[in-house]
N, CA, C, O and CB atoms as a CASP TS submission, in Angstrom:
PFRMAT TS
TARGET T0000
AUTHOR 0000-0000-0000
METHOD Language model
MODEL 1
PARENT N/A
ATOM      1  N   MET     1     103.238  76.575  99.695  1.00  0.00           N
ATOM      2  CA  MET     1     103.739  76.461 101.048  1.00  0.00           C
ATOM      3  C   MET     1     102.876  77.303 101.974  1.00  0.00           C
ATOM      4  O   MET     1     102.619  78.472 101.687  1.00  0.00           O
ATOM      5  CB  MET     1     105.216  76.892 101.127  1.00  0.00           C
ATOM      6  N   ASN     2     102.430  76.727 103.070  1.00  0.00           N
ATOM      7  CA  ASN     2     101.605  77.428 104.042  1.00  0.00           C
ATOM      8  C   ASN     2     102.481  78.156 105.048  1.00  0.00           C
ATOM      9  O   ASN     2     103.435  77.585 105.577  1.00  0.00           O
ATOM     10  CB  ASN     2     100.663  76.453 104.758  1.00  0.00           C
ATOM     11  N   LYS     3     102.156  79.419 105.312  1.00  0.00           N
ATOM     12  CA  LYS     3     102.851  80.195 106.330  1.00  0.00           C
ATOM     13  C   LYS     3     101.967  80.272 107.563  1.00  0.00           C
ATOM     14  O   LYS     3     100.830  80.742 107.504  1.00  0.00           O
ATOM     15  CB  LYS     3     103.213  81.619 105.810  1.00  0.00           C
ATOM     16  N   LEU     4     102.510  79.800 108.688  1.00  0.00           N
ATOM     17  CA  LEU     4     101.777  79.753 109.936  1.00  0.00           C
ATOM     18  C   LEU     4     102.484  80.648 110.942  1.00  0.00           C
ATOM     19  O   LEU     4     103.676  80.482 111.201  1.00  0.00           O
ATOM     20  CB  LEU     4     101.657  78.299 110.463  1.00  0.00           C
ATOM     21  N   LYS     5     101.737  81.611 111.518  1.00  0.00           N
ATOM     22  CA  LYS     5     102.338  82.537 112.475  1.00  0.00           C
ATOM     23  C   LYS     5     101.335  82.823 113.581  1.00  0.00           C
ATOM     24  O   LYS     5     100.175  83.135 113.310  1.00  0.00           O
ATOM     25  CB  LYS     5     102.784  83.857 111.779  1.00  0.00           C
ATOM     26  N   PHE     6     101.788  82.714 114.850  1.00  0.00           N
ATOM     27  CA  PHE     6     100.960  83.011 116.012  1.00  0.00           C
ATOM     28  C   PHE     6     101.364  84.346 116.616  1.00  0.00           C
ATOM     29  O   PHE     6     102.550  84.674 116.662  1.00  0.00           O
ATOM     30  CB  PHE     6     101.071  81.893 117.060  1.00  0.00           C
ATOM     31  N   ASN     7     100.382  85.125 117.083  1.00  0.00           N
ATOM     32  CA  ASN     7     100.641  86.289 117.907  1.00  0.00           C
ATOM     33  C   ASN     7     100.726  85.767 119.336  1.00  0.00           C
ATOM     34  O   ASN     7      99.766  85.174 119.829  1.00  0.00           O
ATOM     35  CB  ASN     7      99.524  87.407 117.738  1.00  0.00           C
ATOM     36  N   LYS     8     101.848  85.973 120.006  1.00  0.00           N
ATOM     37  CA  LYS     8     102.080  85.364 121.316  1.00  0.00           C
ATOM     38  C   LYS     8     101.169  85.896 122.416  1.00  0.00           C
ATOM     39  O   LYS     8     100.876  85.166 123.363  1.00  0.00           O
ATOM     40  CB  LYS     8     103.501  85.575 121.716  1.00  0.00           C
ATOM     41  N   THR     9     100.713  87.141 122.324  1.00  0.00           N
ATOM     42  CA  THR     9      99.888  87.699 123.396  1.00  0.00           C
ATOM     43  C   THR     9      98.414  87.339 123.254  1.00  0.00           C
ATOM     44  O   THR     9      97.730  87.159 124.262  1.00  0.00           O
ATOM     45  CB  THR     9     100.039  89.199 123.429  1.00  0.00           C
ATOM     46  N   THR    10      97.917  87.234 122.048  1.00  0.00           N
ATOM     47  CA  THR    10      96.488  86.983 121.853  1.00  0.00           C
ATOM     48  C   THR    10      96.190  85.615 121.254  1.00  0.00           C
ATOM     49  O   THR    10      95.023  85.227 121.188  1.00  0.00           O
ATOM     50  CB  THR    10      95.906  88.046 120.971  1.00  0.00           C
ATOM     51  N   ASN    11      97.199  84.873 120.816  1.00  0.00           N
ATOM     52  CA  ASN    11      97.050  83.573 120.154  1.00  0.00           C
ATOM     53  C   ASN    11      96.315  83.672 118.824  1.00  0.00           C
ATOM     54  O   ASN    11      95.790  82.668 118.345  1.00  0.00           O
ATOM     55  CB  ASN    11      96.317  82.614 121.062  1.00  0.00           C
ATOM     56  N   VAL    12      96.264  84.843 118.219  1.00  0.00           N
ATOM     57  CA  VAL    12      95.654  84.990 116.908  1.00  0.00           C
ATOM     58  C   VAL    12      96.572  84.317 115.890  1.00  0.00           C
ATOM     59  O   VAL    12      97.790  84.497 115.927  1.00  0.00           O
ATOM     60  CB  VAL    12      95.412  86.503 116.553  1.00  0.00           C
ATOM     61  N   LEU    13      95.988  83.552 114.997  1.00  0.00           N
ATOM     62  CA  LEU    13      96.722  82.764 114.018  1.00  0.00           C
ATOM     63  C   LEU    13      96.653  83.439 112.658  1.00  0.00           C
ATOM     64  O   LEU    13      95.575  83.830 112.209  1.00  0.00           O
ATOM     65  CB  LEU    13      96.168  81.330 113.941  1.00  0.00           C
ATOM     66  N   LEU    14      97.797  83.575 112.002  1.00  0.00           N
ATOM     67  CA  LEU    14      97.853  84.072 110.632  1.00  0.00           C
ATOM     68  C   LEU    14      98.280  82.918 109.742  1.00  0.00           C
ATOM     69  O   LEU    14      99.360  82.359 109.932  1.00  0.00           O
ATOM     70  CB  LEU    14      98.833  85.292 110.495  1.00  0.00           C
ATOM     71  N   LEU    15      97.454  82.555 108.778  1.00  0.00           N
ATOM     72  CA  LEU    15      97.730  81.447 107.880  1.00  0.00           C
ATOM     73  C   LEU    15      97.385  81.874 106.468  1.00  0.00           C
ATOM     74  O   LEU    15      96.223  82.132 106.153  1.00  0.00           O
ATOM     75  CB  LEU    15      96.938  80.178 108.287  1.00  0.00           C
ATOM     76  N   ASN    16      98.400  81.949 105.616  1.00  0.00           N
ATOM     77  CA  ASN    16      98.208  82.345 104.216  1.00  0.00           C
ATOM     78  C   ASN    16      97.450  83.667 104.080  1.00  0.00           C
ATOM     79  O   ASN    16      96.507  83.775 103.296  1.00  0.00           O
ATOM     80  CB  ASN    16      97.463  81.252 103.468  1.00  0.00           C
ATOM     81  N   ASN    17      97.874  84.663 104.850  1.00  0.00           N
ATOM     82  CA  ASN    17      97.294  86.008 104.828  1.00  0.00           C
ATOM     83  C   ASN    17      95.830  86.057 105.277  1.00  0.00           C
ATOM     84  O   ASN    17      95.118  87.005 104.947  1.00  0.00           O
ATOM     85  CB  ASN    17      97.403  86.576 103.442  1.00  0.00           C
ATOM     86  N   LYS    18      95.380  85.054 106.019  1.00  0.00           N
ATOM     87  CA  LYS    18      94.052  85.070 106.629  1.00  0.00           C
ATOM     88  C   LYS    18      94.234  85.057 108.137  1.00  0.00           C
ATOM     89  O   LYS    18      95.139  84.405 108.658  1.00  0.00           O
ATOM     90  CB  LYS    18      93.182  83.854 106.152  1.00  0.00           C
ATOM     91  N   THR    19      93.376  85.775 108.828  1.00  0.00           N
ATOM     92  CA  THR    19      93.437  85.869 110.282  1.00  0.00           C
ATOM     93  C   THR    19      92.394  84.942 110.890  1.00  0.00           C
ATOM     94  O   THR    19      91.231  84.943 110.488  1.00  0.00           O
ATOM     95  CB  THR    19      93.216  87.328 110.755  1.00  0.00           C
ATOM     96  N   TYR    20      92.832  84.147 111.871  1.00  0.00           N
ATOM     97  CA  TYR    20      91.948  83.226 112.574  1.00  0.00           C
ATOM     98  C   TYR    20      91.917  83.616 114.045  1.00  0.00           C
ATOM     99  O   TYR    20      92.960  83.796 114.673  1.00  0.00           O
ATOM    100  CB  TYR    20      92.413  81.747 112.396  1.00  0.00           C
ATOM    101  N   ILE    21      90.710  83.744 114.588  1.00  0.00           N
ATOM    102  CA  ILE    21      90.511  84.186 115.964  1.00  0.00           C
ATOM    103  C   ILE    21      90.302  82.962 116.852  1.00  0.00           C
ATOM    104  O   ILE    21      89.471  82.111 116.535  1.00  0.00           O
ATOM    105  CB  ILE    21      89.300  85.164 116.070  1.00  0.00           C
ATOM    106  N   PRO    22      91.053  82.857 117.979  1.00  0.00           N
ATOM    107  CA  PRO    22      90.928  81.674 118.840  1.00  0.00           C
ATOM    108  C   PRO    22      89.717  81.745 119.766  1.00  0.00           C
ATOM    109  O   PRO    22      89.364  82.809 120.274  1.00  0.00           O
ATOM    110  CB  PRO    22      92.185  81.503 119.667  1.00  0.00           C
ATOM    111  N   HIS    23      89.097  80.596 119.970  1.00  0.00           N
ATOM    112  CA  HIS    23      87.987  80.451 120.914  1.00  0.00           C
ATOM    113  C   HIS    23      88.174  79.146 121.661  1.00  0.00           C
ATOM    114  O   HIS    23      88.585  78.145 121.073  1.00  0.00           O
ATOM    115  CB  HIS    23      86.600  80.487 120.185  1.00  0.00           C
ATOM    116  N   LEU    24      87.877  79.146 122.952  1.00  0.00           N
ATOM    117  CA  LEU    24      87.820  77.903 123.703  1.00  0.00           C
ATOM    118  C   LEU    24      86.476  77.237 123.431  1.00  0.00           C
ATOM    119  O   LEU    24      85.547  77.892 122.959  1.00  0.00           O
ATOM    120  CB  LEU    24      88.026  78.155 125.226  1.00  0.00           C
ATOM    121  N   LEU    25      86.362  75.954 123.721  1.00  0.00           N
ATOM    122  CA  LEU    25      85.129  75.231 123.404  1.00  0.00           C
ATOM    123  C   LEU    25      83.904  75.826 124.073  1.00  0.00           C
ATOM    124  O   LEU    25      82.832  75.863 123.469  1.00  0.00           O
ATOM    125  CB  LEU    25      85.262  73.792 123.808  1.00  0.00           C
ATOM    126  N   HIS    26      84.041  76.297 125.314  1.00  0.00           N
ATOM    127  CA  HIS    26      82.875  76.855 126.002  1.00  0.00           C
ATOM    128  C   HIS    26      82.618  78.317 125.630  1.00  0.00           C
ATOM    129  O   HIS    26      81.667  78.918 126.130  1.00  0.00           O
ATOM    130  CB  HIS    26      83.059  76.736 127.504  1.00  0.00           C
ATOM    131  N   GLN    27      83.450  78.896 124.762  1.00  0.00           N
ATOM    132  CA  GLN    27      83.273  80.285 124.350  1.00  0.00           C
ATOM    133  C   GLN    27      82.927  80.429 122.873  1.00  0.00           C
ATOM    134  O   GLN    27      83.064  81.519 122.317  1.00  0.00           O
ATOM    135  CB  GLN    27      84.521  81.066 124.648  1.00  0.00           C
ATOM    136  N   LEU    28      82.489  79.374 122.238  1.00  0.00           N
ATOM    137  CA  LEU    28      82.165  79.439 120.811  1.00  0.00           C
ATOM    138  C   LEU    28      80.972  80.357 120.576  1.00  0.00           C
ATOM    139  O   LEU    28      80.058  80.404 121.399  1.00  0.00           O
ATOM    140  CB  LEU    28      81.872  78.033 120.254  1.00  0.00           C
ATOM    141  N   PRO    29      80.969  81.085 119.461  1.00  0.00           N
ATOM    142  CA  PRO    29      79.832  81.962 119.151  1.00  0.00           C
ATOM    143  C   PRO    29      78.561  81.154 118.891  1.00  0.00           C
ATOM    144  O   PRO    29      78.624  79.969 118.564  1.00  0.00           O
ATOM    145  CB  PRO    29      80.152  82.838 117.930  1.00  0.00           C
ATOM    146  N   LYS    30      77.424  81.799 119.039  1.00  0.00           N
ATOM    147  CA  LYS    30      76.145  81.119 118.843  1.00  0.00           C
ATOM    148  C   LYS    30      75.953  80.669 117.402  1.00  0.00           C
ATOM    149  O   LYS    30      75.281  79.667 117.157  1.00  0.00           O
ATOM    150  CB  LYS    30      75.003  82.028 119.251  1.00  0.00           C
ATOM    151  N   LYS    31      76.530  81.388 116.444  1.00  0.00           N
ATOM    152  CA  LYS    31      76.384  81.059 115.030  1.00  0.00           C
ATOM    153  C   LYS    31      77.442  80.063 114.549  1.00  0.00           C
ATOM    154  O   LYS    31      77.641  79.912 113.344  1.00  0.00           O
ATOM    155  CB  LYS    31      76.457  82.324 114.199  1.00  0.00           C
ATOM    156  N   PHE    32      78.111  79.393 115.462  1.00  0.00           N
ATOM    157  CA  PHE    32      79.212  78.505 115.106  1.00  0.00           C
ATOM    158  C   PHE    32      78.788  77.430 114.111  1.00  0.00           C
ATOM    159  O   PHE    32      79.552  77.101 113.203  1.00  0.00           O
ATOM    160  CB  PHE    32      79.774  77.856 116.350  1.00  0.00           C
ATOM    161  N   SER    33      77.606  76.885 114.261  1.00  0.00           N
ATOM    162  CA  SER    33      77.155  75.813 113.366  1.00  0.00           C
ATOM    163  C   SER    33      76.875  76.312 111.952  1.00  0.00           C
ATOM    164  O   SER    33      76.782  75.505 111.027  1.00  0.00           O
ATOM    165  CB  SER    33      75.907  75.160 113.928  1.00  0.00           C
ATOM    166  N   GLU    34      76.739  77.625 111.763  1.00  0.00           N
ATOM    167  CA  GLU    34      76.464  78.195 110.447  1.00  0.00           C
ATOM    168  C   GLU    34      77.736  78.515 109.668  1.00  0.00           C
ATOM    169  O   GLU    34      77.664  78.784 108.469  1.00  0.00           O
ATOM    170  CB  GLU    34      75.634  79.446 110.595  1.00  0.00           C
ATOM    171  N   PHE    35      78.894  78.494 110.316  1.00  0.00           N
ATOM    172  CA  PHE    35      80.150  78.815 109.636  1.00  0.00           C
ATOM    173  C   PHE    35      80.569  77.656 108.746  1.00  0.00           C
ATOM    174  O   PHE    35      80.389  76.497 109.122  1.00  0.00           O
ATOM    175  CB  PHE    35      81.264  79.140 110.657  1.00  0.00           C
ATOM    176  N   PRO    36      81.128  77.947 107.562  1.00  0.00           N
ATOM    177  CA  PRO    36      81.628  76.869 106.700  1.00  0.00           C
ATOM    178  C   PRO    36      82.803  76.140 107.360  1.00  0.00           C
ATOM    179  O   PRO    36      83.615  76.762 108.045  1.00  0.00           O
ATOM    180  CB  PRO    36      82.058  77.432 105.327  1.00  0.00           C
ATOM    181  N   LEU    37      82.889  74.849 107.157  1.00  0.00           N
ATOM    182  CA  LEU    37      83.923  74.050 107.803  1.00  0.00           C
ATOM    183  C   LEU    37      85.329  74.389 107.315  1.00  0.00           C
ATOM    184  O   LEU    37      86.297  74.151 108.037  1.00  0.00           O
ATOM    185  CB  LEU    37      83.651  72.592 107.574  1.00  0.00           C
ATOM    186  N   ASP    38      85.462  74.933 106.121  1.00  0.00           N
ATOM    187  CA  ASP    38      86.797  75.267 105.632  1.00  0.00           C
ATOM    188  C   ASP    38      87.351  76.551 106.253  1.00  0.00           C
ATOM    189  O   ASP    38      88.487  76.929 105.968  1.00  0.00           O
ATOM    190  CB  ASP    38      86.769  75.405 104.126  1.00  0.00           C
ATOM    191  N   THR    39      86.562  77.228 107.103  1.00  0.00           N
ATOM    192  CA  THR    39      87.036  78.424 107.800  1.00  0.00           C
ATOM    193  C   THR    39      87.291  78.160 109.273  1.00  0.00           C
ATOM    194  O   THR    39      87.482  79.097 110.048  1.00  0.00           O
ATOM    195  CB  THR    39      86.033  79.550 107.649  1.00  0.00           C
ATOM    196  N   ILE    40      87.295  76.889 109.669  1.00  0.00           N
ATOM    197  CA  ILE    40      87.483  76.509 111.072  1.00  0.00           C
ATOM    198  C   ILE    40      88.693  75.584 111.182  1.00  0.00           C
ATOM    199  O   ILE    40      88.835  74.631 110.417  1.00  0.00           O
ATOM    200  CB  ILE    40      86.204  75.817 111.643  1.00  0.00           C
ATOM    201  N   ILE    41      89.568  75.884 112.155  1.00  0.00           N
ATOM    202  CA  ILE    41      90.746  75.065 112.416  1.00  0.00           C
ATOM    203  C   ILE    41      90.755  74.714 113.900  1.00  0.00           C
ATOM    204  O   ILE    41      90.547  75.587 114.742  1.00  0.00           O
ATOM    205  CB  ILE    41      92.066  75.808 111.999  1.00  0.00           C
ATOM    206  N   LYS    42      90.993  73.453 114.227  1.00  0.00           N
ATOM    207  CA  LYS    42      91.141  73.021 115.622  1.00  0.00           C
ATOM    208  C   LYS    42      92.614  72.733 115.847  1.00  0.00           C
ATOM    209  O   LYS    42      93.204  71.878 115.185  1.00  0.00           O
ATOM    210  CB  LYS    42      90.252  71.754 115.947  1.00  0.00           C
ATOM    211  N   LEU    43      93.214  73.477 116.815  1.00  0.00           N
ATOM    212  CA  LEU    43      94.653  73.370 117.027  1.00  0.00           C
ATOM    213  C   LEU    43      94.993  73.811 118.445  1.00  0.00           C
ATOM    214  O   LEU    43      94.521  74.854 118.897  1.00  0.00           O
ATOM    215  CB  LEU    43      95.429  74.218 115.990  1.00  0.00           C
ATOM    216  N   LYS    44      95.800  73.038 119.145  1.00  0.00           N
ATOM    217  CA  LYS    44      96.315  73.374 120.476  1.00  0.00           C
ATOM    218  C   LYS    44      95.227  73.719 121.493  1.00  0.00           C
ATOM    219  O   LYS    44      95.407  74.644 122.284  1.00  0.00           O
ATOM    220  CB  LYS    44      97.263  74.527 120.365  1.00  0.00           C
ATOM    221  N   GLY    45      94.131  73.017 121.491  1.00  0.00           N
ATOM    222  CA  GLY    45      93.073  73.243 122.472  1.00  0.00           C
ATOM    223  C   GLY    45      92.155  74.403 122.150  1.00  0.00           C
ATOM    224  O   GLY    45      91.245  74.703 122.923  1.00  0.00           O
ATOM    225  N   TYR    46      92.372  75.054 121.034  1.00  0.00           N
ATOM    226  CA  TYR    46      91.538  76.174 120.620  1.00  0.00           C
ATOM    227  C   TYR    46      90.814  75.824 119.322  1.00  0.00           C
ATOM    228  O   TYR    46      91.258  74.967 118.558  1.00  0.00           O
ATOM    229  CB  TYR    46      92.387  77.456 120.443  1.00  0.00           C
ATOM    230  N   VAL    47      89.706  76.493 119.091  1.00  0.00           N
ATOM    231  CA  VAL    47      89.010  76.432 117.812  1.00  0.00           C
ATOM    232  C   VAL    47      89.231  77.784 117.156  1.00  0.00           C
ATOM    233  O   VAL    47      88.761  78.806 117.657  1.00  0.00           O
ATOM    234  CB  VAL    47      87.464  76.098 117.981  1.00  0.00           C
ATOM    235  N   TYR    48      89.939  77.794 116.042  1.00  0.00           N
ATOM    236  CA  TYR    48      90.240  79.032 115.333  1.00  0.00           C
ATOM    237  C   TYR    48      89.214  79.232 114.231  1.00  0.00           C
ATOM    238  O   TYR    48      89.002  78.356 113.392  1.00  0.00           O
ATOM    239  CB  TYR    48      91.679  79.010 114.749  1.00  0.00           C
ATOM    240  N   ILE    49      88.576  80.408 114.246  1.00  0.00           N
ATOM    241  CA  ILE    49      87.552  80.740 113.261  1.00  0.00           C
ATOM    242  C   ILE    49      88.050  81.914 112.442  1.00  0.00           C
ATOM    243  O   ILE    49      88.555  82.893 112.991  1.00  0.00           O
ATOM    244  CB  ILE    49      86.187  81.069 113.942  1.00  0.00           C
ATOM    245  N   CYS    50      87.909  81.816 111.131  1.00  0.00           N
ATOM    246  CA  CYS    50      88.385  82.867 110.233  1.00  0.00           C
ATOM    247  C   CYS    50      87.655  84.182 110.527  1.00  0.00           C
ATOM    248  O   CYS    50      86.449  84.195 110.774  1.00  0.00           O
ATOM    249  CB  CYS    50      88.181  82.454 108.752  1.00  0.00           C
ATOM    250  N   SER    51      88.396  85.268 110.497  1.00  0.00           N
ATOM    251  CA  SER    51      87.831  86.576 110.840  1.00  0.00           C
ATOM    252  C   SER    51      86.803  87.049 109.814  1.00  0.00           C
ATOM    253  O   SER    51      86.033  87.964 110.107  1.00  0.00           O
ATOM    254  CB  SER    51      88.942  87.606 110.962  1.00  0.00           C
ATOM    255  N   SER    52      86.770  86.455 108.626  1.00  0.00           N
ATOM    256  CA  SER    52      85.795  86.863 107.613  1.00  0.00           C
ATOM    257  C   SER    52      84.366  86.460 108.009  1.00  0.00           C
ATOM    258  O   SER    52      83.406  86.946 107.411  1.00  0.00           O
ATOM    259  CB  SER    52      86.158  86.245 106.255  1.00  0.00           C
ATOM    260  N   ASN    53      84.217  85.593 108.993  1.00  0.00           N
ATOM    261  CA  ASN    53      82.890  85.168 109.459  1.00  0.00           C
ATOM    262  C   ASN    53      82.252  86.163 110.426  1.00  0.00           C
ATOM    263  O   ASN    53      81.073  86.029 110.753  1.00  0.00           O
ATOM    264  CB  ASN    53      82.990  83.814 110.126  1.00  0.00           C
ATOM    265  N   PHE    54      83.003  87.146 110.884  1.00  0.00           N
ATOM    266  CA  PHE    54      82.511  88.102 111.880  1.00  0.00           C
ATOM    267  C   PHE    54      82.288  89.468 111.260  1.00  0.00           C
ATOM    268  O   PHE    54      82.940  89.834 110.282  1.00  0.00           O
ATOM    269  CB  PHE    54      83.491  88.213 113.048  1.00  0.00           C
ATOM    270  N   ASN    55      81.354  90.223 111.842  1.00  0.00           N
ATOM    271  CA  ASN    55      81.053  91.561 111.347  1.00  0.00           C
ATOM    272  C   ASN    55      82.162  92.550 111.665  1.00  0.00           C
ATOM    273  O   ASN    55      82.524  93.361 110.812  1.00  0.00           O
ATOM    274  CB  ASN    55      79.749  92.052 111.931  1.00  0.00           C
ATOM    275  N   ASN    56      82.713  92.502 112.881  1.00  0.00           N
ATOM    276  CA  ASN    56      83.724  93.452 113.312  1.00  0.00           C
ATOM    277  C   ASN    56      84.908  92.696 113.928  1.00  0.00           C
ATOM    278  O   ASN    56      85.054  92.675 115.150  1.00  0.00           O
ATOM    279  CB  ASN    56      83.128  94.466 114.324  1.00  0.00           C
ATOM    280  N   PRO    57      85.756  92.074 113.093  1.00  0.00           N
ATOM    281  CA  PRO    57      86.830  91.243 113.651  1.00  0.00           C
ATOM    282  C   PRO    57      87.898  92.039 114.403  1.00  0.00           C
ATOM    283  O   PRO    57      88.500  91.509 115.337  1.00  0.00           O
ATOM    284  CB  PRO    57      87.488  90.463 112.546  1.00  0.00           C
ATOM    285  N   LYS    58      88.147  93.282 114.029  1.00  0.00           N
ATOM    286  CA  LYS    58      89.159  94.075 114.742  1.00  0.00           C
ATOM    287  C   LYS    58      88.755  94.308 116.188  1.00  0.00           C
ATOM    288  O   LYS    58      89.602  94.279 117.081  1.00  0.00           O
ATOM    289  CB  LYS    58      89.380  95.418 114.040  1.00  0.00           C
ATOM    290  N   ASN    59      87.482  94.538 116.425  1.00  0.00           N
ATOM    291  CA  ASN    59      86.980  94.734 117.778  1.00  0.00           C
ATOM    292  C   ASN    59      87.123  93.453 118.604  1.00  0.00           C
ATOM    293  O   ASN    59      87.464  93.511 119.785  1.00  0.00           O
ATOM    294  CB  ASN    59      85.512  95.184 117.741  1.00  0.00           C
ATOM    295  N   ILE    60      86.864  92.308 117.990  1.00  0.00           N
ATOM    296  CA  ILE    60      86.993  91.023 118.690  1.00  0.00           C
ATOM    297  C   ILE    60      88.447  90.763 119.052  1.00  0.00           C
ATOM    298  O   ILE    60      88.734  90.330 120.167  1.00  0.00           O
ATOM    299  CB  ILE    60      86.446  89.868 117.823  1.00  0.00           C
ATOM    300  N   ILE    61      89.361  91.017 118.136  1.00  0.00           N
ATOM    301  CA  ILE    61      90.784  90.786 118.381  1.00  0.00           C
ATOM    302  C   ILE    61      91.307  91.712 119.474  1.00  0.00           C
ATOM    303  O   ILE    61      92.124  91.292 120.293  1.00  0.00           O
ATOM    304  CB  ILE    61      91.589  90.985 117.091  1.00  0.00           C
ATOM    305  N   GLU    62      90.854  92.963 119.501  1.00  0.00           N
ATOM    306  CA  GLU    62      91.294  93.911 120.530  1.00  0.00           C
ATOM    307  C   GLU    62      90.816  93.514 121.920  1.00  0.00           C
ATOM    308  O   GLU    62      91.455  93.864 122.912  1.00  0.00           O
ATOM    309  CB  GLU    62      90.797  95.306 120.201  1.00  0.00           C
ATOM    310  N   ASN    63      89.701  92.788 122.009  1.00  0.00           N
ATOM    311  CA  ASN    63      89.129  92.432 123.302  1.00  0.00           C
ATOM    312  C   ASN    63      89.530  91.043 123.790  1.00  0.00           C
ATOM    313  O   ASN    63      89.011  90.583 124.807  1.00  0.00           O
ATOM    314  CB  ASN    63      87.643  92.516 123.226  1.00  0.00           C
ATOM    315  N   ILE    64      90.430  90.372 123.099  1.00  0.00           N
ATOM    316  CA  ILE    64      90.881  89.048 123.535  1.00  0.00           C
ATOM    317  C   ILE    64      91.767  89.198 124.758  1.00  0.00           C
ATOM    318  O   ILE    64      92.699  90.002 124.775  1.00  0.00           O
ATOM    319  CB  ILE    64      91.640  88.310 122.399  1.00  0.00           C
ATOM    320  N   SER    65      91.464  88.421 125.771  1.00  0.00           N
ATOM    321  CA  SER    65      92.281  88.406 126.979  1.00  0.00           C
ATOM    322  C   SER    65      92.300  86.996 127.528  1.00  0.00           C
ATOM    323  O   SER    65      91.257  86.350 127.625  1.00  0.00           O
ATOM    324  CB  SER    65      91.747  89.409 128.038  1.00  0.00           C
ATOM    325  N   HIS    66      93.484  86.510 127.891  1.00  0.00           N
ATOM    326  CA  HIS    66      93.612  85.187 128.473  1.00  0.00           C
ATOM    327  C   HIS    66      93.928  85.277 129.958  1.00  0.00           C
ATOM    328  O   HIS    66      94.342  84.293 130.571  1.00  0.00           O
ATOM    329  CB  HIS    66      94.690  84.391 127.750  1.00  0.00           C
ATOM    330  N   ASN    67      93.734  86.455 130.535  1.00  0.00           N
ATOM    331  CA  ASN    67      93.981  86.649 131.951  1.00  0.00           C
ATOM    332  C   ASN    67      92.713  86.303 132.711  1.00  0.00           C
ATOM    333  O   ASN    67      91.730  87.041 132.648  1.00  0.00           O
ATOM    334  CB  ASN    67      94.434  88.103 132.252  1.00  0.00           C
ATOM    335  N   TRP    68      92.724  85.186 133.429  1.00  0.00           N
ATOM    336  CA  TRP    68      91.513  84.742 134.104  1.00  0.00           C
ATOM    337  C   TRP    68      91.169  85.601 135.307  1.00  0.00           C
ATOM    338  O   TRP    68      90.047  85.525 135.806  1.00  0.00           O
ATOM    339  CB  TRP    68      91.660  83.312 134.531  1.00  0.00           C
ATOM    340  N   LYS    69      92.101  86.418 135.790  1.00  0.00           N
ATOM    341  CA  LYS    69      91.825  87.281 136.939  1.00  0.00           C
ATOM    342  C   LYS    69      91.231  88.625 136.519  1.00  0.00           C
ATOM    343  O   LYS    69      90.816  89.408 137.374  1.00  0.00           O
ATOM    344  CB  LYS    69      93.100  87.510 137.736  1.00  0.00           C
ATOM    345  N   LEU    70      91.186  88.895 135.245  1.00  0.00           N
ATOM    346  CA  LEU    70      90.682  90.166 134.749  1.00  0.00           C
ATOM    347  C   LEU    70      89.213  90.332 135.127  1.00  0.00           C
ATOM    348  O   LEU    70      88.392  89.472 134.808  1.00  0.00           O
ATOM    349  CB  LEU    70      90.862  90.262 133.223  1.00  0.00           C
ATOM    350  N   GLY    71      88.882  91.413 135.792  1.00  0.00           N
ATOM    351  CA  GLY    71      87.506  91.672 136.168  1.00  0.00           C
ATOM    352  C   GLY    71      87.135  91.144 137.548  1.00  0.00           C
ATOM    353  O   GLY    71      86.059  91.462 138.054  1.00  0.00           O
ATOM    354  N   TYR    72      87.984  90.361 138.157  1.00  0.00           N
ATOM    355  CA  TYR    72      87.695  89.847 139.491  1.00  0.00           C
ATOM    356  C   TYR    72      88.166  90.859 140.558  1.00  0.00           C
ATOM    357  O   TYR    72      89.094  91.637 140.333  1.00  0.00           O
ATOM    358  CB  TYR    72      88.383  88.461 139.702  1.00  0.00           C
ATOM    359  N   LYS    73      87.515  90.822 141.688  1.00  0.00           N
ATOM    360  CA  LYS    73      87.934  91.686 142.791  1.00  0.00           C
ATOM    361  C   LYS    73      89.227  91.144 143.381  1.00  0.00           C
ATOM    362  O   LYS    73      89.539  89.961 143.248  1.00  0.00           O
ATOM    363  CB  LYS    73      86.828  91.783 143.883  1.00  0.00           C
ATOM    364  N   THR    74      89.961  92.015 144.023  1.00  0.00           N
ATOM    365  CA  THR    74      91.228  91.562 144.624  1.00  0.00           C
ATOM    366  C   THR    74      90.960  90.503 145.681  1.00  0.00           C
ATOM    367  O   THR    74      90.000  90.592 146.445  1.00  0.00           O
ATOM    368  CB  THR    74      92.000  92.750 145.246  1.00  0.00           C
ATOM    369  N   ARG    75      91.813  89.520 145.708  1.00  0.00           N
ATOM    370  CA  ARG    75      91.634  88.406 146.646  1.00  0.00           C
ATOM    371  C   ARG    75      92.520  88.592 147.861  1.00  0.00           C
ATOM    372  O   ARG    75      93.552  89.260 147.795  1.00  0.00           O
ATOM    373  CB  ARG    75      91.943  87.062 145.967  1.00  0.00           C
ATOM    374  N   ARG    76      92.119  88.009 148.947  1.00  0.00           N
ATOM    375  CA  ARG    76      92.884  88.110 150.181  1.00  0.00           C
ATOM    376  C   ARG    76      93.836  86.971 150.318  1.00  0.00           C
ATOM    377  O   ARG    76      94.567  86.893 151.305  1.00  0.00           O
ATOM    378  CB  ARG    76      91.977  88.159 151.372  1.00  0.00           C
TER
END
């Protein structure tokens, strides 16, 4: 039985004790074509890549933000 769990704030996916990091299509890493296909999941408009493909997955997960206003100057 597969256990599927989403983190509501970061959209990080936990599936069978593996962590998958969400990416939008225009934010895919440059090495995306080198990742094995069994470590990639396409779901709900995101491409989830297994954290074992990255050198420092904890740093990537800590820096996930879905706030599009982050970093922009205040608007009038």
